[in-house]
C-alpha positions in Angstrom: 57.5 -97.0 -38.0 58.2 -93.7 -36.4 55.5 -91.1 -36.3 56.1 -87.5 -37.2 55.2 -85.1 -34.4 51.9 -83.3 -34.9 50.7 -80.1 -33.4 47.8 -80.5 -31.1 44.5 -78.9 -32.1 44.9 -76.4 -29.3 48.4 -75.5 -30.3 47.2 -75.0 -33.9 44.2 -73.0 -32.9 46.3 -70.6 -30.9 48.6 -69.9 -33.9 45.6 -69.4 -36.2 43.8 -67.1 -33.8 47.0 -65.0 -33.2 47.3 -64.5 -37.0 50.7 -66.2 -37.2 49.2 -69.0 -39.3 46.7 -68.1 -42.0 45.2 -71.6 -42.0 45.9 -72.0 -45.7 48.0 -74.6 -47.5 50.6 -74.0 -50.2 48.1 -75.5 -52.6 45.6 -72.8 -51.6 48.1 -70.1 -52.5 49.1 -71.9 -55.7 45.5 -72.3 -56.8 44.8 -68.6 -56.2 47.8 -67.6 -58.3 46.7 -70.0 -61.1 43.3 -68.3 -61.1 44.7 -64.8 -61.2 47.6 -65.1 -63.6 47.2 -68.5 -65.5 49.3 -67.3 -68.5 52.2 -65.8 -66.5 55.5 -67.8 -66.7 56.0 -69.7 -63.4 59.0 -71.9 -64.2 62.0 -71.3 -66.5 64.0 -74.5 -67.2 66.7 -73.8 -69.8 64.7 -72.8 -72.9 61.4 -74.2 -71.6 58.9 -71.8 -70.1 56.0 -73.2 -68.1 53.0 -71.0 -67.2 51.0 -71.3 -64.0 48.2 -73.0 -65.9 50.5 -75.6 -67.4 52.1 -76.2 -64.0 48.6 -76.7 -62.5 47.9 -79.3 -65.2 51.1 -81.1 -64.3 50.2 -81.0 -60.6 46.7 -82.4 -61.2 48.1 -85.2 -63.4 50.7 -86.1 -60.7 48.0 -86.1 -58.0 45.8 -88.3 -60.0 48.7 -90.7 -60.6 49.4 -90.8 -56.9 45.7 -91.6 -56.2 45.9 -94.5 -58.7 48.9 -95.8 -56.8 46.8 -95.9 -53.6 48.4 -92.9 -52.0 45.9 -91.2 -49.7 45.7 -88.2 -47.3 48.1 -88.7 -44.4 50.6 -90.9 -46.4 54.2 -89.7 -46.4 55.6 -89.1 -49.8 59.3 -88.4 -50.3 61.4 -87.2 -53.3 65.1 -87.9 -53.7 67.0 -85.6 -56.1 70.5 -86.3 -57.5 73.4 -84.6 -55.8 75.8 -82.9 -58.2 
């Protein structure tokens, strides 16, 4: 199976030290937003409105389900959406 290229620790360190990377994940930003504005609408899907707190609950349930399936850190997960 092909490996995805990874940045070396030195390469990553240079970008973090230069300020180009903030050394934070998307989940870090998401969690911060959930803490600050949990009741703000995050997603509008037709008539449905989902707050950041509700979205966070869905994310946690999805993550727990993936763990139950045996998915661990470093595993590659893909999503295929229909084309219309």
